[in-house]
N, C-alpha and C positions, 0 to 999 in steps of 0.2 A: 859127626859132621864130615869127617874125611870120606866116609862111604858115600855120602850125598854128593860131595864135590867130584867124585870120580865117575859118576854116572855119565853115560853117553848123552850128548845133547842132540837136538832135533825135537820135533813135537812129542814123540813117544818118550824120549829121555827126559824132556822138560816136565812132562806130566808126572813121571815117576818121581823126579826131584821134588816137585811141589807136594805130592802126596806124602812123601817121606818127611818133608819139613812140617807139614800139618801134624803128622804123628809126633814129631819132636815137641812142637808147641803144646799139643794136647797133653803130653806127658808132664810138661812143666806146669801146666795149669793144675793137673791133679796133685802135683807135689805141694801146691799151696792149699790143698783141701778145697778146691773149687771156690776160692776167695770171691767175695762180692765184686771186687774190682775187676775180676777176670770173667764175669758172667757173660758179657757181650762178646768178648774174645772167644770164649768157648763156643758160643752159638755160631759165630762166624766161621770157625774152623770146622764145626760139624757140617755146616752147609757145603764146605769144600770136600768133605769126606763122604757125605751121604746125600742122596737125592739128586735133583736136577742138575745142579752145577757140576757135581762129580761125574754124572753120566755124560754130560756134554763135553767135559774135559777129556774123558776117555774116548768119546766118539771122534772128536777132531784129531786126537792122537792116532787113532786107528785109520783115519782117512787122509793122513798127511799128504800122501803122494797123489791123491785124486782131486784135491781141492784146487780151484782156479788159482794161478800163481799169485795174483794180487791179494786174494783173500787169505791164502796160505801165509803170506808174509805178515799180514795184519794179525792173524791168529798167533803166529809164532812170537811176534813182538809182545802180544798180550801175555803169553805164557812167561816170557822173560820178565815182564813187569811184575807178574804175580810172584815169580820166584824172588825178586828183589824185595817186594813188600812182605813176603813171608819171612825172609831173612831179617828184615827190619823188625818185624813183630817178635821174632825169636829173641833178638837182642834186647827188646824192651822188657822181657820177662827174665830176670836173672835167676840162675839156679838157686833154689831154696836150700841154704846151708843150715836152716833151723834157727831157733831162738827168737825171742820176742823182738829184739833189736833189729834183726834182719827183716822181720815182717813189718815193723814200723817204718823202716827205711823204704821198703817196697811200696807201702801205702802212700808215703809222702812224695817220693821222687819219681815213681814209674807210672802212676796213673795217667798223667797227661800224655806220656809217650804211648801208652797202651790205647787210650781213647783215640789218639791220632792214627795209630795203626789200624784200629777197627774201622774208622771212617774211611781210610784209604782203601781198605779191602772191600768195603761195601760199594764204594764208587767204582772199583775195578769190576765187581760183579755186574753192575749196570752196563758198563762199557762192553763187557764180554757178551752179555745177552744181546746187545744190539748187533754185534758181529755175527752171533749165532743165527739171528734172523735172516741175514743175507744168505747164509748157506742153505737154510731150510726153505725160504720162500722165493727169493729172486732166482734161485737155481731150479725152481720147480717148473720145468718146461712142459706146457700142456700137451705137447706132442709126444712126450716120453711116456709110454704106457707100461713100461716095465714095473713089476711089483715085487715085493719081497715078503716072505712069510715072517710075520713079526711075533710068532709065538715064543714064549719064554725059552723053550728048549732050543730054538734056532738063534738065540741072541747070545753071542759069545762075550768073552771078557776083553780086556785091553789088548789091542793088536789082533783080534780075531777077524775072521772073514764074515762075521754076522751081518755086516752092513754091506749089502750088495743090491744092485738094481737101481731104479730111478730115484729121483729126489723125493717123490711122495712115499716110496717104499722106505727110504731112509727115515723120513719123518715119522712114519708109523712105527718103525722099529725102535727109534729112540723113545717115543712115547711109551711103548710097551715095556721097554727096558726100565724106564722111570717107575712104572707101576711095580715091576718086579723088585726094584731097589727099595721102594717104600715098604712092600710086604716083608722083605728080608730084614729090614732094620726097625720095623715098627715096635718090636718088643723093647728095644733099647733107646729109641729116640722118640720123644714126644712130638706131636704134630706142630706145636708152637716153635720147635727148633728147626723145622724145615723152612726153606726160603720161600715165603709166600709169593714174592714177585715172580720168581722163576716158575713156581707152580702155575701161576695164572698164565704166564706166557706159553708154557707147553700145553695147557688146556686150550688156549686160543689157537695154537698150532693145529691141534686135533680138530677143533670146530671149523677151521677154515679149509681143511682138506676134504676131498670128496668122500672119504671114509669117516669123517667126523660126525658126531651125533647132531641131528637137526631137531630133536624134540626136547631140548633142554630148556627151552623158553616156554613159560606158561603164556598162553594167549588170553589176555585179559579183555574184559569189556572196556570200551572207551570210557574215559572219565565222564561222569554225568555233568560235570561243570566245565566241559571242554571249551564251550563258547565263551566262558567268562574267566578262563585262566589268565592271571596277570602275566604279561610278557616281561622278560628281563629287559631293562632299558637298553636301547640301541642293539637289540638282538632278536632273532626270529623265534627263539625258544621260550618256553613258559615254565612257571613254577606251579606245582599243584601238590596234592597230599593224598596219601592213602590213609583211610581211617580204619582203626581196628574194629573188629566185629561188634564190640561193645561200645564203640564211640568214645572210649576213654583215652585213646592214644592216636596221635597223628604223626605220620612219617613224611617229611618233605621229599619230593621227587622233582626231577627235571623232565619236561616233556618236549621231545623233538618231533617235528611234523614232516611227513612226506606226502604232499598233496598229489592228486592226479586230476585230469580233466573230467568235468561232469559227464561228458559224452564218451568216456573211455569204455572200450569193449570189455567183456568179462575176461577174455584172454589176456588183455593188457593188465587188468587189475590183478589177476592171478600171478602173472609174471612179476609184477611189482611186489606182490605179497611174498613171493619166494625170496626176492632180493632183501626185503625188510627182515624176513625171518633169518636169512643168512647173516645179515649185519648184527641182528640181536644175538644170534648164537655165538658169534666171535666175541662181541663185546660183553657178553655175560661173564666171560672169564678175564676181563680186563682188570689189571691192578692199577688203580688211579695214581698211587704214589710213584710208581716206577714208569708208567706208560703215559701219564698225562692225558688219559681218556677215562671217562666215567664208566662204571659198571652198569650194564644194561640189565634190568630186572623184568622186562617183558615188552611185548608189543601188542597193539590192538588195531582193529580196523574200525574206522568211523565212517560208514558209507553215507550218512546224512550230510557230512561235511566233505565228502570225497577226499579222504586222506587216511593214511596210516599214522599211528603214534608209536614212537619209541620212548620207553620209560627208563630213566636212569636214576640210580641212587645218588644222593649227595655224597661227597667224600667224608670220611670219618671225622675230619678236623672241625666240622662246623654244621650247624643247622641254619645259619644265617643265609639270607638271599645273596646270590652271586651278582657280580657286575661283569659287564662285557669289557674287553680291552678297549673297544671303541668309546664306551662311556667314560672310562678312566682317562683316556687321552684327551677327551673333550671337556673334562671337568674344569670348571673355572678356576679351581684352586691352583692349577698349574701356572696360570698367568698372574693371578692376584698375589700368590705367596711364593711362587717358585717351586722348584723340585726339591723334595726332602729325602727321597730314597737314595741309597748308595748305587753307584754304577755296577757293582758286582751283581746286584739284584736284576738289572736289565740283562746282563749277560746270561745269568742263570735262567731267567724267564725265556730268552730266545732259545737257549739250549734245550729246555724242556719242551718248548713248542716244536722245535726241529725233531726231537725224539718222537713226539706224538705222531707227526707226519710219517716218520719212518715206520712206526708200528702199523698205521693205517695202510700204507703201501705194502708192507710185508705180509699183511693178511689178505692181499690180493684185491684191494680196492683203490680207486682214485676218489678223492674227496670232492673236487670240482668247485668248492665254494669257500676257499680259505681266505678269510678277511677278518678284520678285528671284531666284527659283529659276532663271529662264530668262535671266538676265543673267550671263554668265561674264566673269571677269577673268583675263587672262594677264599675268604679270609677266616682265620681261626677264631672260634668263639672264645677260647681261652688261650693265654700265652703258654709257652712250653713249661713254665714253672707253676702253672695253675692259676696265676693272677689274671686280672683284666687284660685283654689283648689289644688295648688301644694303641700300643706302640708297634703292634704287628698288623696294623691296618693301613690302608691308603690314606694320606699320601706318604706316610713314613715308610711304608712297606708295600711291596707290589703283590705279594701273595703268589700262588702257584697257578699257572695257566692250564686249562683243559680245553681240548678241541671238541667242538660240538657242531651243530648245523649240518646234519647229514641228509638234508632234503634233496641233495643232488648226487649223492654217492652212488657209484656203480662198480661192478666188477671190472677189473683192469682189462680183461679180455672180452668184455661185452661190446656189442656194436654201439658206436657212438651215435646219438641222435642229431649231432651237429646243430644244436640250437644256438642262435645268436641272441645274446643278452644286450639290452639297450639301457639298463639301469646304470647310471654313472657310478654308483657305489660298488657295483660289481665290475664294471669295465676297468676301473682304476687298477684292479688287482689281476686282470687277465693278461696272459701272454699275448704278444702281438699276433701270433698265429690265430688266436680265437676271434680276431676281428675279420679275418678273411673267410674262414670256414670252407676252404677248398679241400679237395681230396688230399689226404696226408696231414690235414690239420686236426684230426680227431684228438679228443682230450686224452692226454697221457700223464704219466707221473711228472714229466718235466714241467708241465703247466702248473701243477701244484707247487713244485719247487720254486717256480718264478713268483707265485703269489706269496710264498714265505719270504722271499727276498724283499718284496715291497713292505711287508709287515715288519721285517727286521729293521728296515730303514726307520719306520715310525718309532719302534722301540728304542733304537739308538738315539734318535733326535728327540724323543719323547714329545711328539707332536703328531697331529692327525692330518691325513690327506683329505678328510671330510671338512676340515676347518678352512673356509675360504676367506676368513676375516684377516685383519692385520696380524702378521706374524704367523699365521696358519700355513702349513705346508700346502694345503689345497689351493691356495691362491696362485701357485706356480703351474698348475695343471690345466688351466682353462684357457682356450683360445679367445673366448668371449663369454658373455654371461650365460650362454646356453649350450656351448659346445666344448667338450674336452679337446685337448690337442690330439692329433693323430697318434696311433699306437707307437710308431717308431720314435716320434718326438717325446712321448711319455717315457719310453724306455731310456732315451738319451738323458732326460732330466733325472731319472732315478740313478743312472750310472754316474752322472756328474755329482750328485749328492753323496753317493757312496764313496766316490773317489776323493772329494774335497772336504766334506764335513765330518764323515764318520770317524776317520783316523784321529782327529783332534779330540774326540770324545771317548771312544771306546777302543781305539787302537787299530793297528793294521790287520791283525788276524780277523777281527770282526768284519772289517772292510772286505777282506778277501772272501769271507763266507758269503757276504751279501752279493758281491760281484759274481761269485760262482752261480748263485741262484738266478741273477738277472741276465747274465751273458751266456749261460749254458754250462753244464758240467762237462769237463774235458776228459779225454782218454789219456793214456800214458804218453802219447805223442803230442799232447797239447791241442788236439782237434776236438771240436764239439761233438759229443755223442748224439747221433741222430737216430740210430737203430740199435736195438739190443734185445734179441729174441727172448733170452731167458731172464734178463733183468739184472744179472750179476754185475756186469760192468757199470750200469747206472747206479745200482744200489751201493756198490763199493765206492764209486766216485762221490756219491752223496755223503757217505760216511767220512771219507778222507777230506773232501773239500768244504764241507759245511759243518757236520757234527764235530769232527775232530778239531777243526779250527776253533770252534766255540769251547770245546773241552780244555784246550790248552791255554785259554786266556786267564791271566792272573792280574788283577788290578789292585 
C-alpha cells in the first residue's frame, strides 16, 4: 500500500492508483478461494480492470490536459471518489490468515460491508458513465471534421498519443479500443462479467455517430392489429405482442408512433424514415436498467395509417402492462387513502428520469414532448426474493420510470419546424419561448430541461397539473374555464411552488434542481446559458445543477 500512496496524483496518477487498488482487492479475493460472499465484488473489480470502464478511465487520464476545465474537475473528483471507494472495499476484505474461525468471522461480520462497497462502486460507475457522455457527445462539434484512424495498431496505452483529432475521432478510437480489450481478455473473462450497461452505452455511442452502423435494426412489417392495439392509459403509446412462428409464445412489446400528414411528399416521408431509423439504431443498444429508456427492437412503416412505428422490448423485470406517470398521479387512491410510498422513491424516480433525458440529449436528439404521459412505469412481476410483488407495486412502490413518446423527437442540429401547439396538456410543460415562436425560439435542449422541471414539481408534490378539481395542482394554472394563464404567469406559479412547497417535502437540493430547470441553467458566473455551440457547457451545467443535486439527496 505504501507504493500506491506514493504515486503522483492528477488524472494519470489517480487512474494508476485505482488500477493498483483493484489488483490488491482482486488478490485478496483469490486468497479466499473466490468465496461466494465475494462473487459480486470480484465481478465489480473485473469491470474496472477489463472492458469499457477500464478503457474510459485510461482515456480520460490520457486526455487530462485537453478536457474542458469544468469537465476535467468533474472527472478528477470522480477519480478521487473511486479511489476512496476502493480503499473502503479493500478494508472490508481482511487478509486471510487461514483457519475455519477466520473464514467464519469473515462470513458473519464482513458481508454487509462488502455488499455496501459493491453497491457504492456500482453507483459510482453509473455516475462516471454520465460524465463520459458529456465528453463524447456534447463536445462533438458538427463543424469539426478532423478524424482519427481508429485501427488497433494506432491505439496506444495509458498516456499515449493515440487519441488525437476531433471529438468524433476520439469516440471511434475509444470504441475500437474497447473492441480490442474485449478480444484481448475474452479467453480469461466471461461475457457475463463484462459491464452490460457500459457495453450498451458505447454501442449507442457508435450508432449515434456518422460512422455508426445504420443497418442494425430489422425493418418489420407494421403490426396487423395496429388499429386495435390498446393504448396505455393516459399515454400515446400502445401495448402489442409478437407471436412466435408456431403461435405458442407471445412476447409483449411497446409501440411508439411517429405520424406524418396524409399529404406528405415522398421526400418528406423518406426524411422522416431516416430519422426514425436513426432513433431505432441508437436505442437498439439502450440498457433500460441504467439509462431509463427501453431497448428498441425494430421499426416499421405503416403507410395506410400515415405513420412509422418504433417497437420496444419490455424491461426484463416484468411482462405486466405499464402505467404512465400521469395515470399514477391521477389515481384516486392518492386522495382516498393518501400516499404510501417513501420520499426516497420520489427522489430516485426524478433522478432516473433526469438521467434518461441526459442520454437522449447525449445521443444528439431533443425529445420535444416531455410530460407525464410519456413517462412509463413498469412494476416487477415478482419481488426480488421471488415472492409475490404486491408490496413492490403502486401505491406502496413507485417503480422505475422509462422515457417514451418519441413522436416529436428530432436531431438536435436539424431545422426546427417552429410548430405552435395549442393542446393545454402540452402547453403546461412548454417553455415560455415556445409560445412566441419567433426567430431564436427554435426547440433546444433547454426546453426539454424546462419540461423536466415541471414534471419534477409534480413528482415532489405527488399531484397532477392535469387535475383541476379540489386539491389538484391544475386548478392554479387556469385563468378561466377555457384559458391557461399566460406563459410567464405559469412560469412564476411553478417557481413559487418550487420555492415555497418543495423544500418542506423533499428538501433544498431538490428545490434547487427544479429551479435550475425552470429558470435556466447557469454558467460559472451565474449567468443563464443562452448559446453553447458544442453543448459542453450546457451538458456540464445540467449534470452539476440538476443530476448531481438529485444524486446528493439523502432522506
